[in-house]
Backbone of each chain as ProteinMPNN parsed JSONL, in Angstrom:
{"seq_chain_A": "MSIVYADSSVLFAWFYLPDRFNAVVTPWLRNRSADFLSNEVLRLELRHNIRLVRGNPDGETAWRALQVAERSAARLRHDHIDLERAFAQADALSRRLGQAHPCGAMDVFHVAAALAQEAPLFLTCDAMQADFARAAGLQVQGFTE", "coords_chain_A": {"N_chain_A": [[120.645, 87.561, 65.647], [118.686, 85.136, 67.257], [115.732, 84.603, 69.242], [115.995, 84.084, 72.792], [115.843, 81.989, 75.746], [116.17, 83.429, 78.68], [117.107, 82.764, 81.872], [115.676, 83.911, 84.987], [117.737, 84.834, 86.603], [119.605, 85.829, 84.808], [118.117, 87.793, 83.459], [117.565, 89.564, 85.536], [120.161, 90.444, 86.108], [120.718, 91.705, 83.718], [119.014, 93.942, 83.712], [119.67, 95.233, 86.086], [122.117, 97.208, 87.121], [124.091, 97.124, 89.312], [124.294, 94.396, 89.778], [126.147, 91.401, 90.314], [126.643, 89.855, 88.052], [126.229, 91.53, 85.953], [128.281, 92.753, 84.463], [129.265, 90.731, 82.839], [127.05, 89.651, 81.572], [125.798, 91.777, 80.163], [127.575, 92.774, 77.963], [127.711, 90.408, 76.451], [125.044, 89.934, 75.667], [124.421, 92.348, 74.362], [126.15, 92.265, 72.181], [124.947, 90.361, 70.658], [122.399, 91.175, 70.163], [120.131, 90.106, 71.481], [116.779, 88.911, 71.916], [114.154, 88.177, 74.302], [112.415, 85.312, 75.553], [109.44, 85.045, 77.504], [107.381, 84.205, 80.348], [104.61, 83.526, 82.606], [105.69, 82.843, 85.152], [108.391, 83.533, 84.991], [108.091, 86.275, 84.553], [106.922, 87.098, 86.974], [108.984, 86.464, 88.849], [111.026, 88.143, 87.95], [109.853, 90.747, 88.026], [109.244, 90.866, 90.773], [111.777, 90.745, 92.039], [113.054, 92.969, 90.986], [111.379, 94.955, 91.915], [112.08, 94.849, 94.608], [114.496, 96.176, 94.718], [113.956, 98.768, 94.189], [114.361, 100.881, 95.844], [116.713, 102.234, 95.447], [118.592, 104.363, 93.124], [119.586, 102.9, 90.863], [117.949, 100.686, 90.93], [115.431, 101.824, 90.517], [115.761, 102.813, 87.962], [116.139, 100.418, 86.608], [113.611, 99.319, 86.966], [111.984, 101.073, 85.496], [112.983, 100.606, 82.92], [112.28, 97.945, 82.621], [109.487, 98.181, 82.584], [109.094, 99.453, 80.109], [110.169, 97.53, 78.41], [108.371, 95.45, 78.812], [106.156, 96.362, 77.505], [106.77, 95.937, 74.954], [106.284, 93.712, 72.342], [108.136, 92.273, 71.009], [110.764, 92.491, 72.06], [110.666, 91.453, 74.656], [109.228, 88.679, 74.701], [106.223, 87.613, 75.615], [104.822, 84.605, 76.368], [101.793, 82.874, 76.84], [101.989, 80.225, 78.549], [100.964, 76.797, 79.03], [100.554, 76.275, 82.204], [100.034, 74.127, 83.918], [100.782, 71.953, 82.392], [103.462, 72.599, 81.954], [104.505, 72.465, 84.551], [104.069, 69.776, 85.008], [105.793, 68.699, 83.137], [108.161, 69.661, 84.191], [108.215, 68.199, 86.528], [108.543, 65.644, 85.488], [111.093, 65.93, 84.366], [112.551, 66.395, 86.679], [112.265, 63.922, 87.917], [113.659, 62.316, 86.124], [116.232, 63.476, 85.901], [117.0, 64.673, 88.261], [118.449, 63.487, 90.44], [121.054, 63.089, 89.452], [121.743, 65.61, 88.565], [121.503, 67.855, 90.606], [119.334, 70.493, 91.499], [117.323, 73.433, 92.245], [113.68, 73.483, 92.555], [112.428, 75.589, 91.119], [114.413, 76.162, 89.312], [114.326, 73.915, 87.75], [111.766, 74.188, 86.735], [112.102, 76.411, 84.975], [113.746, 75.31, 83.032], [112.036, 73.383, 81.976], [110.063, 75.105, 80.988], [111.509, 76.479, 79.039], [111.949, 74.43, 77.239], [109.284, 73.914, 76.543], [108.651, 76.311, 75.309], [110.195, 76.155, 73.155], [112.865, 77.132, 73.034], [115.804, 78.172, 71.425], [118.165, 78.602, 72.712], [119.43, 78.579, 75.998], [119.928, 80.67, 78.705], [121.81, 81.219, 81.634], [122.846, 82.262, 84.938], [123.426, 80.475, 86.782], [125.223, 77.829, 87.818], [124.533, 75.204, 88.534], [121.96, 74.94, 87.534], [122.56, 75.268, 84.852], [123.944, 72.879, 84.287], [121.853, 71.076, 84.629], [120.083, 71.922, 82.633], [121.541, 71.395, 80.295], [121.654, 68.612, 80.463], [118.999, 68.106, 80.053], [118.762, 68.551, 77.414], [118.959, 71.048, 76.272], [120.506, 73.772, 74.464], [123.031, 75.575, 75.977], [124.084, 78.617, 77.463], [126.172, 79.506, 79.863], [126.859, 81.802, 82.525], [129.579, 83.078, 84.334], [130.989, 84.74, 87.183]], "CA_chain_A": [[120.469, 86.691, 66.834], [117.287, 84.781, 67.48], [115.23, 84.792, 70.596], [116.575, 83.147, 73.762], [115.216, 81.91, 77.068], [117.112, 83.842, 79.716], [116.623, 82.523, 83.227], [115.467, 85.166, 85.718], [119.037, 85.311, 87.12], [120.221, 86.605, 83.72], [117.31, 88.991, 83.184], [117.794, 90.523, 86.628], [121.501, 91.023, 85.906], [120.624, 92.564, 82.521], [118.353, 95.211, 84.031], [120.146, 95.868, 87.316], [123.542, 97.502, 86.913], [125.017, 96.67, 90.358], [124.346, 92.941, 89.946], [127.484, 90.817, 90.137], [126.79, 89.274, 86.713], [125.915, 92.523, 84.917], [129.446, 93.057, 83.617], [129.461, 89.667, 81.835], [125.802, 89.431, 80.834], [125.453, 92.892, 79.27], [128.266, 92.764, 76.66], [127.357, 89.199, 75.697], [123.72, 90.117, 75.061], [124.447, 93.484, 73.421], [126.828, 91.835, 70.952], [124.093, 89.453, 69.885], [121.053, 91.777, 70.028], [119.192, 89.039, 71.831], [115.461, 89.155, 72.5], [113.915, 87.182, 75.34], [111.114, 84.693, 75.809], [108.976, 85.231, 78.87], [106.155, 83.503, 80.717], [104.047, 84.077, 83.846], [106.581, 82.629, 86.297], [109.581, 84.366, 84.755], [107.702, 87.674, 84.737], [106.737, 87.331, 88.41], [110.299, 86.467, 89.507], [111.776, 89.332, 87.549], [109.192, 91.935, 88.598], [109.364, 90.842, 92.234], [113.148, 91.052, 92.464], [113.384, 94.363, 90.65], [110.646, 95.787, 92.883], [112.792, 94.865, 95.897], [115.651, 97.092, 94.694], [113.519, 100.09, 93.708], [114.714, 101.928, 96.8], [117.922, 102.975, 95.036], [118.436, 104.884, 91.752], [119.781, 101.847, 89.862], [116.751, 99.853, 90.954], [114.337, 102.585, 89.889], [116.057, 102.838, 86.519], [115.864, 99.062, 86.114], [112.147, 99.134, 86.944], [111.432, 101.831, 84.354], [113.364, 99.904, 81.689], [111.453, 96.73, 82.548], [108.147, 98.593, 82.168], [109.116, 99.701, 78.657], [110.402, 96.237, 77.739], [107.147, 94.634, 78.886], [105.179, 96.863, 76.519], [107.226, 95.523, 73.632], [105.963, 92.309, 72.084], [109.268, 91.598, 70.361], [111.988, 92.447, 72.874], [110.382, 90.544, 75.765], [108.045, 88.032, 74.123], [105.513, 86.905, 76.677], [103.928, 83.532, 75.915], [100.938, 82.289, 77.873], [102.195, 78.784, 78.459], [100.083, 75.954, 79.836], [101.36, 76.097, 83.423], [99.863, 72.768, 84.46], [101.602, 71.069, 81.564], [104.877, 72.931, 82.188], [104.897, 71.898, 85.853], [104.125, 68.314, 84.849], [107.041, 68.409, 82.416], [109.239, 69.904, 85.157], [108.228, 67.052, 87.441], [109.136, 64.512, 84.746], [112.535, 66.191, 84.276], [113.086, 66.198, 88.023], [112.32, 62.474, 88.144], [114.656, 61.717, 85.227], [117.588, 64.056, 85.983], [117.219, 65.366, 89.529], [119.48, 62.869, 91.281], [122.394, 63.286, 88.866], [121.997, 67.049, 88.35], [120.644, 68.492, 91.597], [119.103, 71.95, 91.537], [116.047, 73.761, 92.871], [112.46, 73.219, 91.789], [112.186, 76.657, 90.154], [115.415, 76.012, 88.244], [113.797, 72.859, 86.876], [110.619, 74.75, 86.013], [112.547, 77.25, 83.858], [114.233, 74.417, 81.979], [110.835, 72.82, 81.336], [109.405, 76.177, 80.229], [112.334, 76.741, 77.842], [111.644, 73.347, 76.286], [107.908, 74.122, 76.061], [108.637, 77.498, 74.438], [111.103, 75.811, 72.041], [113.975, 78.09, 73.033], [117.018, 77.634, 70.794], [119.314, 78.784, 73.603], [119.039, 78.836, 77.388], [120.978, 81.435, 79.386], [121.675, 81.255, 83.09], [124.019, 82.586, 85.766], [123.395, 79.456, 87.821], [125.992, 76.689, 87.275], [123.799, 73.945, 88.739], [120.857, 74.926, 86.565], [123.16, 75.063, 83.53], [124.172, 71.432, 84.155], [120.542, 70.426, 84.483], [119.518, 72.284, 81.324], [122.284, 70.625, 79.278], [121.205, 67.22, 80.561], [117.633, 68.053, 79.514], [118.845, 68.657, 75.961], [118.985, 72.44, 75.791], [121.764, 74.483, 74.22], [123.131, 76.436, 77.164], [125.164, 79.575, 77.682], [126.249, 79.826, 81.287], [127.697, 82.966, 82.852], [130.226, 83.048, 85.646], [131.484, 86.076, 87.566]], "C_chain_A": [[118.995, 86.385, 67.006], [116.918, 85.003, 68.949], [115.822, 83.727, 71.534], [115.685, 83.077, 75.001], [116.291, 82.268, 78.08], [116.452, 83.587, 81.07], [116.507, 83.865, 83.965], [116.772, 85.713, 86.312], [119.728, 86.198, 86.076], [119.443, 87.898, 83.484], [117.486, 90.029, 84.287], [119.131, 91.225, 86.42], [121.518, 91.99, 84.718], [120.055, 93.936, 82.872], [119.022, 95.963, 85.183], [121.672, 95.998, 87.303], [124.466, 96.996, 88.033], [125.119, 95.149, 90.51], [125.725, 92.402, 89.574], [127.715, 90.29, 88.722], [126.587, 90.305, 85.598], [127.077, 92.734, 83.945], [129.723, 91.962, 82.586], [128.215, 89.478, 80.964], [125.573, 90.522, 79.779], [126.233, 92.868, 77.946], [127.903, 91.559, 75.807], [126.037, 89.404, 74.959], [123.713, 91.266, 74.051], [125.105, 93.087, 72.108], [125.92, 91.016, 70.057], [122.692, 90.005, 69.662], [119.956, 90.768, 70.366], [117.856, 89.596, 72.309], [115.128, 87.971, 73.399], [112.503, 86.622, 75.304], [110.73, 84.979, 77.251], [107.739, 84.371, 79.098], [105.715, 84.028, 82.086], [105.02, 83.972, 85.025], [107.825, 83.505, 86.185], [109.257, 85.843, 85.023], [107.55, 88.003, 86.22], [108.09, 87.415, 89.12], [111.066, 87.747, 89.205], [111.168, 90.595, 88.16], [109.432, 91.997, 90.103], [110.761, 91.291, 92.665], [113.568, 92.469, 92.092], [112.615, 95.319, 91.564], [111.422, 95.925, 94.192], [113.991, 95.809, 95.895], [115.257, 98.506, 94.243], [113.866, 101.22, 94.66], [115.963, 102.698, 96.434], [117.799, 103.383, 93.559], [118.642, 103.826, 90.66], [118.555, 100.939, 89.777], [115.575, 100.54, 90.28], [114.521, 102.64, 88.378], [115.756, 101.472, 85.892], [114.363, 98.837, 85.985], [111.533, 99.852, 85.745], [111.76, 101.13, 83.029], [112.523, 98.637, 81.521], [110.031, 97.07, 82.081], [108.079, 98.807, 80.66], [109.277, 98.379, 77.909], [109.133, 95.39, 77.731], [106.071, 95.112, 77.919], [105.562, 96.458, 75.102], [106.95, 94.039, 73.438], [107.17, 91.551, 71.555], [110.477, 91.461, 71.275], [111.841, 91.462, 74.038], [109.091, 89.836, 75.375], [107.36, 87.144, 75.16], [104.563, 85.877, 76.075], [103.085, 83.061, 77.093], [101.07, 80.773, 77.768], [101.176, 78.066, 79.346], [100.86, 75.576, 81.101], [101.242, 74.684, 83.99], [100.748, 71.785, 83.7], [103.093, 71.322, 81.807], [105.358, 72.366, 83.524], [104.973, 70.371, 85.78], [105.412, 67.913, 84.133], [108.24, 68.626, 83.344], [109.36, 68.724, 86.113], [108.867, 65.843, 86.761], [110.65, 64.692, 84.614], [113.216, 65.956, 85.621], [113.278, 64.711, 88.305], [113.481, 61.859, 87.366], [116.074, 62.188, 85.535], [117.972, 64.58, 87.365], [118.336, 64.792, 90.383], [120.879, 63.175, 90.76], [122.759, 64.762, 88.728], [121.15, 67.863, 89.33], [120.544, 70.004, 91.425], [117.701, 72.183, 92.084], [114.858, 73.544, 91.943], [112.199, 74.313, 90.747], [113.192, 76.62, 89.009], [114.898, 75.002, 87.217], [112.61, 73.391, 86.081], [111.087, 75.556, 84.798], [113.102, 76.406, 82.705], [113.038, 73.82, 81.225], [110.134, 73.873, 80.48], [110.188, 76.489, 78.95], [112.093, 75.665, 76.786], [110.252, 73.549, 75.688], [107.835, 75.294, 75.082], [109.628, 77.36, 73.276], [112.237, 76.823, 71.907], [115.206, 77.473, 72.365], [118.237, 77.737, 71.7], [118.803, 79.164, 74.988], [120.201, 79.528, 78.087], [120.743, 81.41, 80.895], [122.983, 81.673, 83.755], [124.215, 81.52, 86.841], [124.05, 78.178, 87.278], [125.237, 75.373, 87.422], [122.636, 73.836, 87.752], [121.382, 74.695, 85.157], [123.417, 73.581, 83.282], [122.862, 70.703, 83.883], [119.977, 70.672, 83.076], [120.228, 71.532, 80.183], [121.809, 69.177, 79.27], [119.802, 67.042, 79.982], [117.614, 68.251, 77.996], [118.861, 70.065, 75.412], [120.408, 72.87, 75.43], [121.883, 75.533, 75.318], [124.325, 77.381, 77.066], [125.145, 79.932, 79.164], [127.162, 81.025, 81.508], [128.303, 82.765, 84.234], [130.798, 84.431, 85.918], [132.886, 86.305, 87.046]], "O_chain_A": [[118.153, 87.278, 66.911], [117.698, 85.517, 69.751], [116.111, 82.608, 71.11], [114.887, 83.975, 75.267], [117.218, 81.491, 78.308], [115.385, 84.122, 81.37], [117.169, 84.837, 83.599], [116.901, 86.922, 86.504], [120.36, 87.196, 86.423], [120.034, 88.967, 83.328], [117.549, 91.228, 84.015], [119.226, 92.447, 86.539], [122.253, 92.977, 84.725], [120.543, 94.962, 82.397], [118.949, 97.191, 85.249], [122.401, 95.019, 87.457], [125.541, 96.479, 87.728], [125.941, 94.663, 91.287], [126.373, 92.885, 88.646], [128.848, 90.277, 88.242], [126.755, 89.981, 84.422], [126.867, 92.876, 82.74], [130.352, 92.231, 81.563], [128.316, 89.184, 79.773], [125.202, 90.227, 78.643], [125.608, 92.936, 76.887], [127.798, 91.666, 74.585], [125.923, 89.087, 73.775], [123.074, 91.169, 73.004], [124.673, 93.52, 71.04], [126.102, 90.98, 68.84], [121.873, 89.346, 69.022], [118.985, 90.609, 69.627], [117.801, 90.609, 73.007], [115.728, 86.902, 73.285], [111.532, 87.339, 75.062], [111.594, 85.136, 78.113], [107.13, 83.875, 78.15], [106.383, 84.888, 82.66], [105.152, 84.915, 85.806], [108.252, 84.133, 87.153], [110.045, 86.561, 85.638], [107.993, 89.058, 86.674], [108.32, 88.335, 89.905], [111.673, 88.351, 90.089], [111.88, 91.414, 88.741], [109.779, 93.047, 90.642], [110.899, 92.126, 93.558], [114.35, 93.096, 92.806], [113.133, 96.369, 91.945], [111.422, 96.989, 94.811], [114.459, 96.204, 96.963], [116.121, 99.334, 93.951], [113.686, 102.391, 94.325], [116.252, 103.723, 97.052], [116.993, 102.811, 92.826], [117.95, 103.849, 89.642], [118.175, 100.485, 88.698], [114.811, 99.904, 89.553], [113.56, 102.528, 87.616], [115.196, 101.383, 84.8], [113.897, 98.24, 85.015], [110.667, 99.306, 85.062], [110.923, 101.067, 82.129], [112.106, 98.301, 80.412], [109.443, 96.341, 81.282], [107.119, 98.39, 80.011], [108.609, 98.137, 76.904], [108.854, 94.693, 76.755], [105.175, 94.349, 77.555], [104.777, 96.615, 74.166], [107.333, 93.212, 74.266], [107.224, 90.324, 71.641], [111.145, 90.427, 71.268], [112.776, 90.729, 74.363], [107.996, 90.315, 75.672], [107.855, 86.078, 75.524], [103.619, 86.227, 75.366], [103.591, 82.873, 78.2], [100.358, 80.124, 77.001], [100.61, 78.644, 80.275], [101.707, 74.683, 81.081], [102.218, 74.115, 84.479], [101.377, 70.906, 84.288], [103.888, 70.384, 81.861], [106.473, 71.853, 83.624], [105.831, 69.752, 86.409], [106.04, 66.913, 84.479], [109.215, 67.876, 83.294], [110.463, 68.303, 86.463], [109.636, 65.108, 87.38], [111.405, 63.727, 84.735], [114.308, 65.394, 85.692], [114.298, 64.29, 88.851], [114.196, 60.996, 87.876], [117.019, 61.404, 85.447], [119.136, 64.895, 87.61], [119.096, 65.546, 90.99], [121.782, 63.485, 91.537], [123.935, 65.124, 88.769], [120.177, 68.496, 88.921], [121.545, 70.693, 91.233], [116.974, 71.228, 92.356], [115.003, 73.436, 90.725], [111.796, 74.013, 89.622], [112.875, 76.995, 87.88], [115.01, 75.196, 86.007], [112.461, 73.086, 84.897], [110.534, 75.404, 83.708], [112.938, 76.76, 81.538], [113.033, 73.762, 79.995], [109.665, 73.575, 79.382], [109.594, 76.735, 77.9], [112.04, 75.955, 75.591], [110.055, 73.379, 74.485], [107.047, 75.269, 74.137], [109.868, 78.304, 72.524], [112.531, 77.306, 70.813], [115.602, 76.361, 72.714], [119.232, 77.043, 71.487], [117.874, 79.958, 75.132], [121.327, 79.033, 78.065], [119.614, 81.562, 81.363], [124.071, 81.469, 83.216], [125.076, 81.658, 87.709], [123.503, 77.524, 86.39], [125.294, 74.521, 86.535], [122.37, 72.764, 87.208], [120.743, 74.015, 84.355], [123.142, 73.077, 82.193], [122.783, 69.83, 83.018], [119.466, 69.761, 82.425], [119.587, 71.091, 79.228], [121.589, 68.59, 78.211], [119.456, 65.971, 79.485], [116.562, 68.131, 77.367], [118.785, 70.254, 74.198], [121.382, 72.394, 76.013], [120.944, 76.292, 75.562], [125.417, 76.998, 76.646], [124.217, 80.579, 79.649], [128.121, 81.233, 80.765], [127.63, 82.339, 85.173], [131.06, 85.199, 84.991], [133.462, 87.369, 87.271]]}, "seq_chain_B": "MKTVGLKELHDATGAIVRGVVDRAEEIVILDRGRKVARLIPYTPPPEPSWREIMREVWARPRPEETVPNPIIAERRRRTYVHRVRR", "coords_chain_B": {"N_chain_B": [[84.217, 111.026, 54.193], [83.364, 107.768, 55.247], [80.527, 107.024, 57.274], [78.931, 105.578, 60.165], [76.108, 104.705, 62.052], [75.402, 104.092, 65.581], [73.445, 102.083, 65.96], [73.431, 100.731, 63.511], [76.052, 99.843, 63.523], [75.943, 98.109, 65.699], [74.165, 96.207, 64.733], [75.53, 95.095, 62.591], [78.215, 94.423, 63.152], [80.384, 92.633, 62.582], [80.54, 92.578, 59.711], [81.012, 95.271, 59.168], [83.461, 95.77, 60.504], [85.128, 93.934, 59.167], [84.99, 95.067, 56.637], [86.347, 97.49, 57.039], [88.904, 96.503, 57.539], [89.466, 94.998, 55.183], [89.308, 96.931, 53.149], [91.054, 98.741, 54.046], [90.2, 101.135, 55.246], [88.831, 104.033, 56.928], [86.288, 104.439, 59.307], [83.837, 106.604, 60.577], [82.139, 106.736, 63.614], [78.84, 107.386, 64.552], [76.806, 108.879, 67.056], [73.615, 109.421, 67.446], [73.862, 111.21, 65.302], [76.12, 112.62, 65.98], [79.644, 112.813, 65.789], [81.527, 110.346, 67.352], [83.491, 108.402, 67.566], [86.267, 106.634, 65.991], [86.794, 104.047, 63.636], [89.409, 102.128, 62.771], [91.846, 100.31, 60.739], [93.878, 97.829, 62.383], [97.201, 98.465, 63.304], [100.365, 97.246, 64.147], [102.08, 98.507, 67.046], [105.111, 100.501, 66.873], [108.158, 98.818, 67.508], [110.356, 99.271, 70.199], [113.957, 99.487, 70.273], [116.499, 97.563, 72.026], [118.469, 99.328, 72.738], [117.061, 101.71, 72.976], [115.254, 101.003, 75.008], [116.962, 100.458, 77.143], [118.286, 102.773, 77.57], [118.461, 104.647, 79.75], [119.486, 102.981, 81.751], [121.954, 102.151, 80.716], [123.21, 104.546, 80.606], [124.082, 105.095, 83.073], [126.849, 104.988, 85.391], [128.639, 101.963, 85.992], [128.481, 100.575, 89.204], [131.265, 100.352, 91.461], [131.168, 98.594, 93.569], [129.698, 95.499, 93.568], [126.613, 93.591, 93.794], [125.284, 90.53, 95.209], [123.556, 88.209, 93.048], [120.147, 88.192, 93.468], [118.319, 86.226, 92.828], [119.693, 83.836, 92.441], [120.778, 83.681, 94.984], [118.451, 83.348, 96.524], [117.568, 80.878, 95.577], [119.634, 79.226, 96.435], [119.354, 79.398, 99.173], [117.017, 78.023, 99.495], [117.441, 75.518, 98.482], [117.995, 72.542, 99.654], [119.608, 70.409, 98.883], [121.797, 71.614, 97.759], [123.223, 72.462, 99.941], [123.915, 70.11, 101.201], [125.316, 68.633, 99.319], [127.321, 70.148, 98.175]], "CA_chain_B": [[84.55, 109.841, 54.974], [82.19, 106.934, 55.519], [80.077, 107.066, 58.671], [77.959, 104.555, 60.526], [75.45, 104.978, 63.337], [75.597, 103.056, 66.607], [72.535, 100.951, 65.764], [73.922, 99.98, 62.355], [77.281, 99.174, 63.966], [75.524, 97.017, 66.569], [73.487, 95.168, 63.936], [76.384, 94.48, 61.561], [79.588, 94.689, 63.602], [81.366, 91.811, 61.855], [80.67, 93.021, 58.319], [81.608, 96.621, 59.143], [84.883, 95.666, 60.867], [85.835, 93.277, 58.052], [85.088, 96.056, 55.557], [87.428, 98.423, 57.401], [90.185, 95.804, 57.379], [89.685, 94.616, 53.784], [89.487, 98.106, 52.289], [92.009, 99.626, 54.736], [89.56, 102.444, 55.31], [88.453, 104.512, 58.252], [84.861, 104.753, 59.43], [83.514, 107.418, 61.755], [80.927, 106.238, 64.27], [77.959, 108.483, 64.971], [75.804, 108.635, 68.086], [72.553, 110.409, 67.171], [74.358, 112.196, 64.349], [77.346, 113.28, 66.454], [80.826, 111.967, 65.648], [81.999, 109.981, 68.696], [84.637, 107.475, 67.547], [86.769, 106.225, 64.683], [87.147, 102.64, 63.492], [90.517, 102.086, 61.799], [92.539, 99.011, 60.748], [94.929, 97.698, 63.393], [98.606, 98.381, 62.898], [101.137, 97.012, 65.375], [102.888, 99.663, 67.442], [106.533, 100.325, 66.572], [108.893, 98.148, 68.579], [111.605, 99.941, 70.568], [115.167, 98.645, 70.313], [117.055, 97.465, 73.378], [119.207, 100.571, 73.009], [116.081, 102.693, 73.465], [114.694, 100.536, 76.283], [117.976, 100.452, 78.204], [119.038, 104.04, 77.47], [118.73, 105.186, 81.088], [120.331, 102.036, 82.507], [123.31, 102.16, 80.174], [123.81, 105.871, 80.792], [124.596, 105.173, 84.44], [128.131, 104.31, 85.593], [128.501, 100.707, 86.741], [129.078, 100.756, 90.524], [132.452, 99.52, 91.74], [130.714, 97.522, 94.455], [128.581, 94.747, 93.007], [125.797, 92.888, 94.799], [124.959, 89.16, 94.768], [122.318, 88.04, 92.29], [119.181, 87.752, 94.482], [117.583, 85.024, 92.408], [120.55, 82.698, 92.772], [120.875, 83.63, 96.443], [117.204, 82.772, 97.034], [117.546, 79.445, 95.246], [120.586, 78.509, 97.278], [118.791, 79.304, 100.519], [115.898, 77.08, 99.512], [117.783, 74.199, 97.951], [118.668, 71.757, 100.685], [120.625, 69.548, 98.277], [123.004, 72.412, 97.527], [123.989, 72.533, 101.192], [124.447, 68.803, 101.609], [126.168, 68.019, 98.306], [128.453, 70.975, 97.721]], "C_chain_B": [[83.274, 109.085, 55.333], [81.826, 107.022, 57.006], [79.076, 105.943, 58.911], [77.389, 104.889, 61.908], [75.635, 103.816, 64.304], [74.703, 101.838, 66.372], [73.009, 100.078, 64.607], [75.195, 99.2, 62.728], [76.929, 97.951, 64.825], [74.962, 95.864, 65.754], [74.434, 94.441, 62.986], [77.867, 94.668, 61.904], [80.617, 93.943, 62.759], [81.617, 92.325, 60.452], [81.357, 94.384, 58.243], [83.11, 96.548, 59.464], [85.669, 95.011, 59.739], [85.997, 94.223, 56.872], [86.216, 97.049, 55.802], [88.784, 97.782, 57.14], [90.462, 95.547, 55.901], [89.989, 95.819, 52.898], [90.47, 99.111, 52.888], [91.465, 101.047, 54.831], [89.217, 102.807, 56.758], [86.963, 104.818, 58.242], [84.652, 105.567, 60.698], [82.176, 106.932, 62.322], [80.134, 107.422, 64.834], [77.016, 108.019, 66.073], [74.78, 109.76, 67.967], [73.088, 111.575, 66.334], [75.655, 112.875, 64.743], [78.522, 112.312, 66.33], [81.399, 111.652, 67.029], [83.234, 109.071, 68.671], [85.055, 107.2, 66.114], [87.093, 104.736, 64.718], [88.215, 102.568, 62.4], [91.184, 100.712, 61.832], [93.655, 99.003, 61.79], [96.301, 97.723, 62.726], [99.434, 98.186, 64.169], [101.967, 98.236, 65.74], [104.35, 99.439, 67.114], [107.262, 99.739, 67.772], [110.157, 98.927, 68.923], [112.771, 98.965, 70.51], [115.623, 98.529, 71.765], [117.834, 98.726, 73.729], [118.264, 101.653, 73.55], [115.554, 102.302, 74.849], [115.685, 100.748, 77.422], [118.748, 101.773, 78.282], [119.431, 104.582, 78.843], [119.686, 104.294, 81.885], [121.769, 102.154, 82.039], [123.982, 103.53, 80.306], [124.447, 105.999, 82.179], [125.971, 104.496, 84.537], [127.915, 103.021, 86.387], [129.18, 100.874, 88.102], [130.301, 99.855, 90.722], [132.082, 98.338, 92.622], [129.546, 96.795, 93.792], [127.819, 94.049, 94.137], [125.489, 91.481, 94.284], [123.654, 89.122, 93.996], [121.254, 87.462, 93.228], [118.446, 86.477, 94.106], [118.402, 83.774, 92.725], [120.658, 82.561, 94.29], [119.623, 82.981, 97.045], [117.147, 81.27, 96.769], [118.469, 78.655, 96.167], [120.055, 78.364, 98.705], [117.743, 78.204, 100.602], [116.3, 75.665, 99.149], [118.633, 73.436, 98.953], [119.824, 70.962, 100.079], [121.93, 70.311, 98.019], [123.869, 72.428, 98.779], [124.603, 71.184, 101.546], [125.417, 68.206, 100.584], [127.377, 68.848, 97.941], [129.174, 71.625, 98.882]], "O_chain_B": [[82.252, 109.679, 55.673], [82.697, 107.084, 57.873], [78.459, 105.429, 57.979], [78.116, 105.305, 62.809], [75.979, 102.704, 63.903], [75.135, 100.7, 66.557], [72.996, 98.85, 64.697], [75.387, 98.06, 62.307], [77.543, 96.892, 64.691], [75.238, 94.697, 66.033], [74.177, 93.297, 62.613], [78.669, 95.029, 61.043], [81.591, 94.526, 62.282], [82.766, 92.491, 60.042], [82.184, 94.621, 57.363], [83.927, 97.177, 58.791], [86.754, 95.475, 59.388], [87.015, 94.191, 56.181], [86.951, 97.405, 54.881], [89.693, 98.412, 56.6], [91.554, 95.836, 55.413], [90.828, 95.739, 52.002], [90.698, 100.183, 52.329], [92.159, 102.022, 54.542], [89.308, 101.984, 57.669], [86.443, 105.387, 57.283], [85.213, 105.263, 61.751], [81.208, 106.745, 61.585], [80.674, 108.314, 65.489], [76.493, 106.906, 66.028], [75.046, 110.902, 68.341], [72.816, 112.744, 66.609], [76.235, 113.619, 63.952], [78.421, 111.145, 66.71], [81.722, 112.562, 67.793], [83.949, 108.985, 69.669], [84.327, 107.48, 65.162], [87.606, 104.228, 65.716], [87.955, 102.907, 61.245], [91.101, 100.015, 62.843], [94.293, 100.024, 62.047], [96.519, 97.072, 61.705], [99.224, 98.887, 65.158], [102.494, 98.922, 64.864], [104.797, 98.292, 67.077], [107.009, 100.123, 68.914], [110.956, 99.219, 68.033], [112.591, 97.759, 70.678], [115.19, 99.296, 72.625], [117.856, 99.143, 74.886], [118.618, 102.408, 74.456], [115.424, 103.142, 75.74], [115.31, 101.159, 78.52], [119.753, 101.866, 78.987], [120.589, 104.933, 79.072], [120.569, 104.779, 82.592], [122.691, 102.246, 82.848], [125.195, 103.645, 80.132], [125.249, 106.9, 82.424], [126.223, 103.522, 83.826], [127.121, 102.982, 87.326], [130.343, 101.274, 88.156], [130.352, 98.738, 90.208], [132.6, 97.233, 92.458], [128.522, 97.408, 93.49], [128.301, 93.932, 95.264], [125.436, 91.258, 93.075], [122.748, 89.914, 94.259], [121.429, 86.355, 93.738], [118.0, 85.733, 94.979], [117.869, 82.779, 93.217], [120.633, 81.45, 94.819], [119.721, 82.167, 97.963], [116.733, 80.491, 97.627], [118.131, 77.56, 96.618], [120.274, 77.345, 99.36], [117.594, 77.541, 101.628], [115.588, 74.713, 99.468], [119.836, 73.664, 99.076], [120.891, 70.851, 100.683], [123.018, 69.736, 98.053], [125.097, 72.41, 98.695], [125.688, 71.124, 102.124], [126.247, 67.368, 100.935], [128.366, 68.309, 97.445], [130.146, 72.352, 98.676]]}, "name": "protein", "num_of_chains": 2, "seq": "MSIVYADSSVLFAWFYLPDRFNAVVTPWLRNRSADFLSNEVLRLELRHNIRLVRGNPDGETAWRALQVAERSAARLRHDHIDLERAFAQADALSRRLGQAHPCGAMDVFHVAAALAQEAPLFLTCDAMQADFARAAGLQVQGFTEMKTVGLKELHDATGAIVRGVVDRAEEIVILDRGRKVARLIPYTPPPEPSWREIMREVWARPRPEETVPNPIIAERRRRTYVHRVRR"}
């Protein structure tokens, strides 16, 4: 399995056992031994949301696993993308596709970042973002509960 | 083992480092004759597998009660169009 761009909704579900999508995301990813692309925005969203659940044992375990994953260059490959360019590309996608495929600004950013990082596959638990990503030309794997 | 003093290292850093890399050798750095550091070729650290990274997570039982994905929940709260179109 090659590397994939997993939206923060998928990465959170991967690390945090009680998440509603964990039961579908985990077997899918384990079967394919997927590694993940990352960037500054994705890292912030993931760290922030896992920090918020550190008050319980599953959250603490997720945080420790994330720390180890972040030290690995291969499992969680962090690219320093040109944020100004990525946001400009997100804005262009919003202009072109936003009316027909409505979703949030951050959803659009992740699609633009996946294109910039040349992701062969885009994973998301968000149906609206999945529609947008397909319209933008990405190969998409969507997860539903 | 080859050694180099701090002044020599300062004066010829590039050549010394390239020598270490090209000859895959180790150089000991001396400060006034005392061994203080080693210069060795870079080797990437071993990469853990996901099985190793997630060992603790996967050892836990999955709770019967699940919780909503906070990232999707946050997006839905912020996305006005979601409320008016769906």
